[in-house]
Steps between C-alpha positions, in 0.01 A plus 500: 500500500644843409592734781434875471790742474591674820372855543784735399493831683856602410467484119852364458571314178632151564445142399160407642577131453760514774356801688854631542551843655875450455444558127301817559779745421675808631287790623575872492423732789442797268159495333521829309576441132574134570452398136789726392718344772397150388605580141835639624566187709416266211724692257789474746440125544517462120845660501629233739345181357451296186131555444217429259222752431163403647207743494535723809766274654855367471583131464855437620660183363765333716729206440658495848276398658286403203159660491299811432391794710214735416523852638199725449341813636183433696232672290300637794731520800845655554712191471711285274407133476774234476407145394769236445505144374811286482585139428464408868352653814850611602560668163159670520584634846839629379343671198224651717753636750726637226209673326378662821856603592547663159172691525593620851845605375366716218236646734769596751714656225201720416407584858166313477399367840366151558223413740375171639230316305157490663 
């Protein structure tokens, strides 16, 4: 029997199949003009990765560890979403951590503050 999705009050984008807040992303404290900041962050991430164009997102391709990471601006909230998938759970975790670290790095370089997710 199917089970209903959980009620989402935080509007974070993540994989519903695993209900994983760890894949929710990196959140900015500054809400004014957040879409311009999201675009600036994503452009800086492009400069530091091998990436493939995806509508309104970046797909980073990695060989060490092998896998892909999607980095996208949340369309309605001031945040950048990081989703990673590798050849193993360990590789996925490494890619996830590296993607979040890179987003935080470019945010810090631009003086964009991070806040805790809801």
